[in-house]
Every structure is written in structure tokens, then in C-alpha cells.
C-alpha positions in Angstrom: 0.0 0.0 0.0 1.4 3.4 -1.0 2.0 6.3 1.4 -0.7 8.3 -0.5 -3.2 5.4 -0.2 -2.5 5.1 3.5 -2.8 8.8 4.1 -6.1 9.3 2.4 -7.3 5.7 2.7 -7.9 5.1 -1.1 -9.2 1.8 -2.3 -7.5 0.4 -5.5 -10.4 1.6 -7.6 -10.3 5.1 -6.1 -6.5 5.1 -6.5 -6.9 4.4 -10.2 -9.5 7.1 -10.6 -7.3 9.6 -8.7 -4.4 8.8 -11.1 -6.6 9.2 -14.2 -8.4 12.3 -13.0 -5.5 14.2 -11.4 -2.0 12.8 -11.9 -2.3 12.0 -15.6 -3.9 15.4 -16.3 -1.3 17.2 -14.4 1.4 15.3 -16.3 -0.2 16.1 -19.6 -0.4 19.8 -18.7 3.2 19.9 -17.6 2.4 20.8 -14.0 4.3 17.9 -12.6 7.0 15.5 -13.7 7.9 11.9 -12.6 11.1 11.2 -10.8 11.4 8.0 -12.8 9.9 8.9 -16.2 11.6 5.9 -17.9 9.7 3.5 -15.6 6.2 4.9 -14.7 5.5 1.9 -12.4 8.8 2.2 -10.5 8.2 1.2 -6.9 9.7 4.5 -5.7 7.9 6.7 -8.3 7.2 10.2 -7.0 6.1 13.4 -8.7 7.4 16.9 -8.4 6.1 20.3 -9.4 7.5 21.9 -12.6 8.1 25.6 -12.9 4.7 25.9 -14.5 3.2 23.9 -11.7 4.7 26.3 -9.1 3.4 29.3 -11.0 -0.1 27.8 -11.1 0.1 26.9 -7.4 1.2 30.4 -6.4 -1.5 31.9 -8.5 -4.2 29.8 -6.9 -2.8 30.5 -3.4 -2.8 34.3 -4.0 -6.4 34.2 -5.3 -7.6 32.4 -2.2 -6.3 35.0 0.2 
């Protein structure tokens, strides 16, 4: 069970939907990148914000203040 799944208690189906609805879209939009892009199912796969992702996050944060 992944750390994310433990943290928010996702079932396998929910985890798949989360990946399809959020992770895959963020990757396609260039908001995040994989730490192991050559192996998407790498057991230690993680995601990090790109410069574009940081700008979007900062914009959203400023709007919510």
C-alpha cells in the first residue's frame, strides 16, 4: 500500500480514478513530472512540481487570500 493510499485511505479503484483524473492530467499539462519517467510503475515513483506547476500553485494561493 502506498503512502498516499495510507494517508487518504484510497481503495484500489479510487487510486486508479485519482491517477486518471488528477495525476495523468497534471502530467499532460506539464504541471508535474515523474522522478522515474523511464519507468512509470517504478516502486519509488514520485512526482514533483515543474516551474509551470509552481506558478499555477502560487496563482491559486494568491487568489484564495
